[in-house]
N, C-alpha and C positions, 0 to 999 in steps of 0.2 A: 647198051646204055650203061652209064656209070653207076657204080654201086651206091654212091652217096645219094643220087637222085632216087634210086629204087628204094633205098632204106628210108628216105624222107617220105615217100608216098606210102610205104608200108606202115610207118609210124603214124602218118596222117590218118590212115584207115582205122588204126586202133583207137585214135582219138574220136572218130566220128561214127563208128558202127552202131552204138546203142540207139541212135535215132532221136532220142528225146533230149540229148545234151545241147546246151547253148554253144554254138560255134561261131567264131569270128574269123574272117579271112582278109588277107591283103594280097594284092598281086603287083603292086607298084611301090613298095617301100624304098626308102633311100638309104644307101650305104656310102659313106665317104671314108677314105683312108688318107693318112698323111705319113710320109717317111721324111723325117727332118734330120738329115745326116750332115756332118761337118761341111761337105762340099756341095750339097744339092738338096733342095726341097722338092719332093715329088708328091703330087696330090692326084688322087683318082676318085672316081665317083660312079655310081650305078643307080638306076631307078628301077631295077628289076628284082628286088627282094620279094619273094613270095612267102607267105606264112599262114599259119592257122593257130588259133588259141581255142582250147576247149575250156570254157568258163566254169563248167561244173567240176571237171577233174583237175583244173589248174595246170594243164599240160599245154605244151606248145611245140611247134616245129617250124623252122625257117630254112630256106634254101636260096642261094644266089648263084647264077652262072658266072664264073670268073671272067669269061670272055665279054661279059656285059659292061665291064669297067672301062671308062673313058677318062680323059684328062691327060695326065703325064706331060712331060716336057717335049717329047718328040714321038714320032711314029715308031722309031727304032726302040725307044725306051718301052713303049707299050708292047711291042713285039717280044722283047726280052722278058718282060714281066709275064706274058702269057706263055711263051714257048720254053724259055730257059729256067725261070725261077719257079713258077707255079705249075708248069707242065700240064697245061689244060687238056692236052690230048690224052693224058692219063687220068687227070683229076679235074674234070670240068666244073664241078660245083663245090661250094663250101656250104656246110649245114650246121645248124645248132638246134638241138632238140632236148627236151627234158620237162621239168616241172618247176612251178613257182614255189618257193619255200614258204612265204607268207600266204596265208589263206585269207583272201579278201573277197567281198561280194562284188563281182565284176558287173553286176547289174545296178549297183549303187553309184550314183553320180559323185565324183570327187577326184582328188589327186592322191596318188599312192606311190610310195617307194617300195619296191619289192626286189627280192633277189631271185634270179633265175638260175637254177642249177641244172646243168645238162652237159651233153657231149658236143664239143666244138670240133668239127672235122674240116681241116684245111690241108690241102696237099696230101690227102690220104692218111693223115696222122690225126688220131682222135685224142683229145684231152678233155677231162672233166673240168668244167669251169663253173664258177659262181660269178654272175654278172649282175650288178645293181642296175635297175631300170626304173624310170619314172613312167607311171601309167596315169593317163587322164581318161576318166570314164564319163561320157556324156552322150545324150541323144542317140542311143542305140549303137554307139561306137566306142572304140578304145584306141587311144593314141599311145604308142610306145616310143620312148626315147632313151638312148643309152650311149655311153662312151666307155671304151675299154681298150686295153693294149693287147697286141698279139706279138709274141716274140718269135722271130724267124726260126731260131734253133728248136723251139717247142714243136714245130711242124716240119722239121727236117728240110727247110728251105735253104739251099746252099747259094751263097753269093761269092762270085770269084774275087780273089784278093785284089785284082786290078781295079775293081769298082767299090771296094768295101767302104771307102769314105764318102761314097755317093748314095749309099742305101743304108738306112738306119736298121739296127738290129731289133728295135722296138717300133712297131707300127701302131699309130693311134687310129682307132676305128670309131666312127659315129654312125648310129642307126636311128632312123625315124620312120615310123610306119603308122598309117591310119587303117584300123581294122573296122570292118562293118559286119553286122550280124548276118549270118547266112540264113 
């Protein structure tokens, strides 16, 4: 099994072991990405984001199987994305885990902007990132929404020169997830 998924579950266990902590989970969060290159627009999406938030420790962990992305402009493009660029046979999942910088009461109804600081692991390359997120807390749940950029070179994703004008070097990622109290 891939090391990223193993590390996700190990991190998840450290979030939840104390037993009395308030835990929120999601199993079907949405992730969309867009590559807007000079010669081609590529859009991909997945509804397979899994995640956990420990409200007491303000920690979080997310994982998404790369093979769960659909969309694309053709089946061949999807195959190249999975096999050649993101090499899902070696790196099947992307993960983000860490801690919220702002300490807010996640039991208090309201809308909050927080920064999530953590390790983003894509294609086996980990980068520490700070990502701004919108949190909406209501009715025993938390909605998380964010948009950020991923640069291919930061994660050692190689694009052949023959298609460099069809794939953007900066990918826009949008995430939406509804968390429910466990």
